[in-house]
N, C-alpha and C positions, 0 to 999 in steps of 0.2 A: 424777338429777343430783347430782354430788358438789359439796358446798359447803365452802368454807373461809373463814376470816376473815382479811382483810388487816390487817397491823399496821404501824405506823410504825417508824422506825429505833429509837425508844425502847422498842418492844415493846407499845405501846398499840393496841388494835383501832381501826380506822378506821370500822367500822360497815357498810361496803358490801361484801357478799360478792362473790367472783369465782368464775368457773367454773374448775374444776381442769383443767390442761392435759391430764390423762389421761382426761377424761370423753368420752362419746360425742358430746356437743354440740360440744366443742372439736375433736374429730377431723373431724366433718362440716364445720365451718367452715374448717379448714385444707384439706380436700379441695376445697371449693368455691372457695377463693381460688386454689389452685394450678391450677385449670382455667381461670382467667381469662387472656386474652391479655396478654402482657407490655406494660407501659407504655413509651412511647417519647416523646422530646421533640417538642414541636410545631415545625412549620416544616421546611424542607428540610435535608438533611444539609450539613455544612460543606464548602467546596471542598477538593479533594484537594491533596496536596503536589506541585507541579510542578518545584520546584528545591530542592536542599539545598546550603547554603553553610556553610563552616567559617570561623569568625572567630577570628583571633589578636589578642589584646589584651594590653596591659601594665597592671600594677598598681604604681603608683609613689608616692613621697612618703608623705604621711599615710595614703593609702588602703591602705597595706600593713597597717594595723591594723584594717581593715574586715573584718567577717565575710563568709563566702561567701554567706550568705543575704541580706545587705544588697547585695552585688554583684549578686545575681540580681534583686532589686527594682529596682536602678538600671538594669539592662539592660531590664527589662520596661517601665519608664517611658520609657526612651530609644526603644525600638521604637515606642511609641505616639506620642511626639513627632515622630519621623522619618517617621511614616505608612508603616511597613514593612508590606507585605501578608502578614502571617503566616498560616499554615495553623493550624487549630485542631482539637483532638480532638473526637470526637462525644460525646454524652451530655448529661446535665442540667447539668453544670458544665464547659463547654468550657475547655480550657487551650491556650495557644500551644505549638506543637511546638518546644521548645527542649531540647537535650541537652547536659548539662554533664559534663565528665570531667576528672579530675586536678587539682582545685583546689589552689592553694598554701595552706599553713597560714596562719592569721591571724598577722600580725607579720612575714611575709616579703614582700619585693618580688618581682615577676616580670616578665620580658620575653617570656614565652611561655605565656599562658593561652589555652585553646581552648574554644569553644562552637559547637555546630552548630544552625543554624536551618532549619526547614522553611517554605518560602514558597509562597503560593497563586498568585503571579505571578512570572514571570521578571524578574530585575533584573540590571543590569550590576554586577559585583562592586565596581568602583572607585566607582561612584556610591553604592552601599550603604555602602561604607567611609566615604566623606566625610560622608554624612548622619548616620550613626550616631555617628561620632566627634564631630560638632558637638553632638549631643543629649546626650552623656555629660558628667559632671562632670570638671573638671581632674584630672589624674593617673590617669584611667582612659581609656587611649588605644587606639584601634583601629589596629593595625599592618598588617594584611593581611586580605583576604577572598578566599577561593578557592572555586570550585565543588567540591562533594564528588565524589570518584571512586567512591563506594560503600563499603560496609563500615562497621563500627562505629568510632566515634571513639575509644572506650575501648581497642579492640584496636590501633588505630594508635599510640596513645601508650604505647609500651613502656617508656620510660625518661626520666629528666630529667637535665639538667646543672645543677648548683648551684655558685654562687660564694659562699664563706663567708669573710668578712673577720673577723679576730680581733684587734681593738685590744688592745694591751698584750702581745701574744705575738710574739716575734721569728720571722723566717723560718726560722732554724735549729731552733727549738723545733717549728715547724709541720712541718718535714721529718721530724724524729725521731718525732713523734707519728704522722704518716701511715705511716711505715715500720713502726712497732710495730702499728698497726691492721691493715695488710695482711698482716703476718706471722702474725697470730692466725688459727687455724682457725675459731674461733667467738667472737663478742663478744655476750654476752647483755646486754640492756637491759630496763628495765621502764617501762611507761607505763600510766597510768590510762585505762581504756576504759569503754564503757557497762556491761559486765558485771563491772567491777572491775579490779584490777591484773593486768596480763598481762606475762609474760616471753617475749621472742622474740629471735632471732638477727639482729643488725643487719649482721653481716659478709657474710652470703650475698647480700644485695641490692646491695652496693657493688661495682661493676664496676671503677671507677677512682677513685683518691684521690691527687691530686698537690698538692704545695706549689709554687706558681708562683714562680720565681726571677727571671724576665725582666721583671718589672713594677716600676717605681719605686713603692715603697710604704713606709709607716712601720710596717706590721704584717704578720703572716703572712696569706697568702691561699691558700685551698684550693679546688681544682676537683674536684668530686665527681660521678661519673656513677652514678646509683642506678636500678636496675631496679625497675619498678613491680611490687609483689608484695602478698600478703595475709598478715599485716597490712602496711600501707604503712610503709616505712622513711622517716622524715622527716629533714631536716637536724639537728633537735635530737636525734634518736636517734643519729646519727653523732657528734655532739659529746659525747653521754653516753658512747658507746663509746670515744672518744678519751680521755675522762677516766678511764675504767675501766682501759684497757690502758697508757696513757702518763702518766696524771696531769695531762693538759692541761685546765686550768680557766681560761678567760678571765676577767680581773678585771672586765671590763665586758661587757654583752650584745653578742654578735656581730651583724654585719650580713649577712643572707642574701638572695641574689637568685637566682631561677631564670632561667637564660640560654636554655634550650631544652627542648623536649619532642619526642618523635617515636620512630621506629623505632631500636632500639638500635644497629644497624649504621651508621646515619647519624650517630649521636652520637659514635662512636669514630673517631678519625682518626690518621694518622701524626703529624701536628703536634698534640700534645696541648694546645696553647694556642689552638686554633682551634675555633670552634663552627660547625656547618653553617648556611648562610644560608637566607633565607626561600624562595627558589624551590624548594628541596628539601623544603619543608614540614616541616622538622624544627626550625625555629627562627624567631624573629622577625626582621623585616628589619633591626633595629638591632643584632642579634647578629652579631659577626664575630670579630675577635680578642677574647680575654678581657680586653683593656684596657677600662677603664670606658666603658660605652656611654652614649649620651645618655639622661638620666633616671635613671641609676644614680649614687648618691652616692659621691663620692670619700672615702676614709678620711682622717681628719685626726688630728693629734696631740692635739687637745683632747678627743677622745672617750675 
């Protein structure tokens, strides 16, 4: 038997010898353990998923500053309060079957956030919408619940429509900056990520960038259609690009709202001021004209 002396982090011997992992005894122990039947949780397996529903919800008001992890916790608590019959994963630590996709960045409002739920019992979508909306805090509003038609939620959400209000920037400046951005073949921006600073092209993901002229407003308002890509191009990346190519730097923080998510072809329309409606499953029910929707703050001259 091969012996060695265990030592503490400071290098002092602990006194109790241990068996070397390369010894014959250790080999026989591993062999004996590997031959044992795998452990399984006690009790019957959890009920299977019998219905999948896609929930469209809005993040408004102060909750736009809430992190996505806190939004997830709020949803899990609301599901318990509303007694929603969730399906759970198998294993020693079962989790409710909830699929998140395309979360809006912290600090931005949204009228079209999506989450998919796996249910152990069939429910009427409207009944689920009402009970879940009542259990959630104010400014976190359930807009629609539809039964899933299959396929991945992430694959369905191909692009987003963003509304960017720029207080202190005139509509003329917004039009000029949008034209300069679209004229550029490549707009490199930098963002700090988990592995450090990364440079990527923000122009390639922007399908449309329009300065809206037909809305009564005291500032420039941009409508941006952004294709979901890797790395994800966020509204602040577009604003950074506008600053790089046109020198557009808002004097105060912009107000950003996601109006819709869904297939790219449904987000592009002949009338560029219109966002697809909820029955098309590409937008929230309150999204229609790009005029300020219920729950979206109006720009004011005092900001």
